[in-house]
C-alpha positions, 0 to 999 in steps of 0.5 A, spaced: 493 518 477 496 516 484 492 518 491 492 524 493 492 525 500 499 526 505 503 520 507 502 517 514 508 513 516 506 507 515 507 502 523 504 499 525 499 502 531 498 508 525 495 502 521 492 501 527 487 506 528 486 507 520 478 506 519 475 499 519 472 500 512 473 497 505 478 503 500 483 503 495 490 504 499 497 505 497 505 504 500 509 508 498 516 510 499 515 517 503 522 519 501 522 518 494 513 519 493 515 512 490 507 508 490 510 500 492 504 497 492 496 500 490 491 494 494 483 494 496 481 492 502 479 492 509 483 499 510 486 496 517 486 490 515 490 490 509 495 495 512 497 490 517 497 485 514 503 488 511 507 487 517 510 494 519 515 493 525 511 495 529 514 501 529 519 499 533 525 503 529 520 507 526 520 504 520 519 497 515 522 494 512 517 490 507 514 485 504 520 480 506 526 484 502 530 487 507 529 494 504 528 498 509 526 506 509 520 511 512 514 508 508 507 510 508 501 508 506 495 513 504 487 511 503 482 513 500 474 510 503 469 507 498 465 501 497 467 493 496 464 494 488 468 501 488 474 499 492 475 493 487 474 498 481 479 504 483 484 500 483 484 498 477 484 504 475 489 506 479 493 501 477 492 502 469 495 510 470 501 508 473 503 502 468 500 508 463 505 512 467 510 508 468 510 502 464 509 497 468 505 496 475 507 497 482 514 493 485 509 489 489 503 488 484 508 485 479 510 478 485 503 479 487 500 479 480 506 472 478 505 468 484 497 469 484 497 471 492 502 475 496 509 475 497 508 479 504 511 476 511 
């Protein structure tokens, strides 16, 4: 079960305006609804850490790949403990539904360090 909110366009401007609060967030493809990453932490800082293009091209080249498209994010605000639990639930549900982790959670799990630029 994913976060049940509409996608927000993933630009630096939009991410900068999000709350400075703890929670979980999903980053995905707005057109297909595909979830690429499920994260937890400070919403604003977490989104900005994933390097949107600053809105220059109105799209994002994410996670050091050459994939360019219209990406979005959505989030839920929780306490730190609840956010960690919720992230685990979201990842478990995703894996049960699709047979694997979201694309960029796989890379993070393998390297033990995020691959973001």
